[in-house]
C-alpha positions, 0 to 999 in steps of 0.5 A: 433152319436153312438146311433142306429137309429130306423131302425137299431134296426129293422134290428136286428129283421129282421136278427133273423126273428122277423118281423111281416108279411104284412097283406093280406088286404093291398095287396088285397086293393091296385091297381091290377097293383101294385106289391109290391117290396121287399123293399116296403113289408119290409118297411110295415113290419118294421113299423108294427113290430115297432108299435106292439112291445115294442119298441114304449114304450107308445110313440105316433106314429111318424115315418119317412120313409126316401125313395128315389125319385121314390121308391114308397112312395105314395104306402106306404102311401096308404097301411098305410091308409088301416092299420090305417083304420083297427085300427079304424082311419077314418080321414087322413090329407095329407099335403105338401109344394107345391100345385102342389104336392097336385094336383098329389097326389089327382089324385093318391088317388082319381081318379080311372081312373088315371094310378097311382091310388093307390087303388083297384077298390073295397076296402073291409075291415072287410067285408064292402065296403069302399069309399075314400072321399075328405073333406075340414075339419073334422067337418062332415065326413063319419064314414064308409069311408076313409076321406082325407083332402089335404092341403099345409103346409102353408095353414094348418099353416094359418088355425090353426092360423087364423081360416076360414070357411070350413077349419080344426080347432085345435078342429078337432085334439083334438076331434077324432084321426087323421093320419097326413101324411107329404110328402116332410117332410124335409120342416117342420123342420123350428125350428130344422134346420138352426136356431141360438141358440138365435132363438131356445130360442125365444118362439115367433119365435117358435110359428110362425113356421110351425114345431110348428104348426104340433107338436101342431096338433100331440099332440092335441090328444094322439092317433094322428099319424104323418107319415113323408115321404122324400127322403132328410132328412138332417141327417148331421145336428146334430139337425135333426139327434137327432130329427129323431134318434128314428123316422126313421122306414125305410131307403132306400136311392137313393144309395140303390135304384140305387144299387138294379137296380130300377133306370136308368143308368146315363150318362152325354153327353157333347158337345161343341155345342150351345143350339139348337144343344144340343137339336137336338141331344137329339131329335135324341136319343129320337127318336132312343129309340122310335124305339128300344122300338117299335122293341121290341114290347114296346109301350113307348114314351120317353120324353125330358125335356129342362131346362132354367135358367130363364123364359125369356130365356125359352120363347125365346128358345121355339120360337127359337126351333120351328123356327129351328125345322120347318126348319130342314134338314137332313144335320144337323144330318148326319154330326154327323154320325162319332161322337165318342159318341157311342149312337149318332153313333149307332142312326144315323147308325140305321136311315141311314140303314132305310133311307139313306137320313134321310128324314124320321127321320126329318119328325118324329122329326117334327111330334113327337116334334110339338107344340101339343106335348109340354108343358110349365111349367115355372112359379108358376102360371102355375104350379098350373094349375091342368090340367098341373099338371095332364098331367106331372104326367101321361106322361107315359099314352098312351093317354098323347100327351106330349113328350117335356117339357119346364121348368125353376125350377118347377119340382125339387120336388114332381115329377118323371116320368118313361119315361123321358130319356133326360134332356137338360141344355140350359144355360152355367153358373155355380155357384160353388165355390172352386170345390163345387157345387152351389145351381143351380147345386144341383137343377140340380142333384135333377132334374136328380134324378127325372128322374132316376126312371126306365121305366119298359119294358121286351124284353125277357121272363125271364127278370125282368120288373122293374129292369136294365137288362144290367149292365152285358152287357153294350154294348148291343144296348138296354142299352140306353133304361135304360139310362138317358142322361143329355146333357150339355156343355163341361166344366170340372169344371161344370161336376166335380161339378155335379158329386159331387152333384150326389154322394151326392144324391146317384144317382152316385156311388163313384167309378163305374167301367166298367170291360171287360171280354175277351175270350182268343184268343187260346180258340177262335181258339179251336175246342171246341169253334167252334163246341162245345155245351152248354145245358140249360133248359127253363121256361114254364107255368104250365098247370092248367089241374088238377085244378078242384075247386076254393080256399077252403077259397073262397068256405067257405066264408061268406058275409053280405049285409045290405039293405038300409031301406029308413026309418028315425030315431028320436033321443031324444036330451034331452034323452041320448041314446034313439032312436025311429025307425019305423022298426026292422031288419030281417036276411035272409041267403042263400047259393049262390047255393040257389039264383035263377040262373037268378039273379046270372047270371045277376050279373055275366055279369057285370064282364069281367073276369067272362065271361065263356071263361075267367073262363075256362082259370083259371079253365079248368075243369069247364063245365058251368056258372051254375057249377061255380055259384052253384057247391060245388067246386066253389061258391055254398056253399058261405054264403050270409047273408042279413039284411033288414027292409023288412019282405020279401027278394026282388030280388033286395036285392039278386042281390045286395048281389050277386054283392058284392060277385062277385066283390070279386071273380073277384078281387081274380081271377085277382090276381091268379098268373101264375105258372111256371116250369123248363123243364127236357129237356136241349136244345142245343146251340152253344158255339160260340153263347153264350160265347162272349167278354162283358163289365159289370158295377160294383158299387164301387168295393173294397177289394178283392171282386166283381169287383177286378181282381184276380191278385190284391187280397191281399191273398193266392187266388191271381193268374194270369189267363192270362196264364191258358189255362183251364180258358177261360176268361182273368181274374176273377172279382168275389166275394171272394168265387168265387176267392177261388174256382178258386184257388182251381180248379187250384189245381185239374186240374192236376188230371183231365188231367189224365182223360179228354182231354179238360178242360174249366172253364167258369165264367157265367157272367149273360149270359142269355143263361146259365140261368137254371130254377128250375124244380118245380117252374121255378125260374131262377138261374144263376150258377157262373161257368160252367165246361166243361170236354171232353173225346175223344172216338173211335166214338166221345167224352163224354162231361160233363157240370157241374154247380158250385156255390161258396156261401158265408157263409151268403147265404148258408141257404137262397139259399138252394133251389139252391143247392137242384136244382143243386143236382137234375140235374144229375138225372132228367136233359135230354140233348136233342141230336136230330140234335146235333151229336152222342157224349154223353152228361151229365149234372151235378150239384155239391153242394155249394163250400164254403171255410170255411164250405162246403169243405168236402161235395164238395170234396166228390162229386168231388171224387164220380164223377171223 
């Protein structure tokens, strides 16, 4: 279809900078543990831009968020509930195809003690505290609260067609505006998708459908809103595509999710083993991960899932599993120590170093995967048990005891878990036909997608917590900590079908490639490699010593508190608009510093973060609790207005008002971000400890860009680097701009040789030691190239270390801060030479290299320096 999707039109607005900003109240009223990712913020901004623009053209709000499993669709739902509350909506209907999804969603929306709870402990909108309440219908609801009715699509359909007591009715949707939230919404397209032409013209059939019911509810009131969420809209179906062409407001598929680094890597571990052996090896690798996480100071429990074909087989294997686990001997594991599977080989070698008998490993397996640590989810009736659904929705929680799941087909939809690392396929049948995957294989690919969400961890200070860390160092032993293993039998036809299904979902790249960067042997033999040094600076926290006040917006803030009157109101039912009350409202206004100190200190004691010792870490110049509560630079001038039916203010009213203010202050302080800076000092490391052979992973290399050898480039930048002594690696697989720079550099080597004795150009392939940090913000930056130039002198040598960043034209403006930082390095960077040697070192940054637009500036800079 040649027409643009809605999100593509919004892409254009993004490019010209016309997207609306994300309202602060959405961020501040989500759970403190939720840090919105770039794409989540963008999803909000796309939607808000759309509904507040001319694009909507007086249509009802009906949008689809087409977002990958695990990308945080429920976070978007929560934020949009807050958004529509601010627009005057108080009724929200959540519906989904499966009851088990309802239970886990209730936990996420209603239970503040759940590890996946979505909202702040205290939601404050328009200056008022807002509660979230579950309702069965909308006949009676709290007009000041967020009222959510949770139901299944099937039940909603029945309720509308066969009204029952305490269930929603069509009148609910006609009388006042409602936001309908449809999760896994691909299930509601019963008319649009899959029906024949005859059926589409059959009105009676349409009326019986779920899709007709949802549409009827949506259109019952002109202000009703329908928000759909799914990862699997079948846009290849022309009818589905047509329906959603003007409705998909944001598109973030699994392939985009994976390419951004937010999923685990995926490997299929094939073996010609029986199902017990396949499972045993998965347990060994799971335990290996647990130990590696522990070695890195991470308290993470890896989970194993065992998938059977039928309930009968699952029950049989459950008994077999514990029979064999209880009889397990170390010999069963040791025989795999010479396996050609690198993960298995590394794991067994790791445990042998700790205990050559492997008896400790056997004991750990028996304890870690005991019956008490297992959960069985085989049948629909079991899946509907709330306790089990809550358990599998919180497998990451420290209090959750489960480490192994026995299941058939109950976890393919509406479920994802961060710490699932091993899925074992316990059957060996296949239902593919002519190389295409069958229904079973497709469901297996979906299950793998459920476990693909990244498990956050951080080993080094400047690593990203929520993203893959080792795509550019795939031989690192910790790579297994971000890899999902799917254990199956050795069957080339089945694996081919599975790979096809995974590519269709987007979890597997079409043409992934592992690339090896090898240092040249002659470079490894050089004096520079053996004895040379490289410098990089460090990131550190900014000291808050200069902070002597709280944010000005906090100092000048205004709060209202209404005192419950305890009185009653009589309405004349036959006299419209008349009300008889037995009291009048009195207004009292105080500066916070005017409230007695014993009251405000009493309220302050309820908040851990407002303990004086903790406050001092945020405000180092604070002298006392009294100064914090009453000082002009802190809370003293906050205004509290109390509305009361009482003629005199009571201590309780002042206390309750103070509590309201201090709740907000504690939430604000919790959100104060740690600020960083880059050191001016650049510290030394040995070249030989930094530059190493390494393998990297590239998604779908194509054209002349990233992942393509410079020898294979089909333009004037093609060259064979194998015989260029100044280039330390065997080849260059960088971007087209990087290849253009290398070709350009070859042309100036001859001139440099007249001045320097040693010349080495290094492709800085995500080597952590060669990251540098912006002086003012501490922002991490990995320049693409390092150039080392040495000039020998009488008493040693001069070494110049030069950072160079080729930059594509589309990124020059966006990454301007990087260029500004590079140009400050020569003046402000200080090579710390203590304990190094008596040689002279200089650290230099050059302006961006860009073949089309920046050559004049780049050449001028080179001429000036050399």
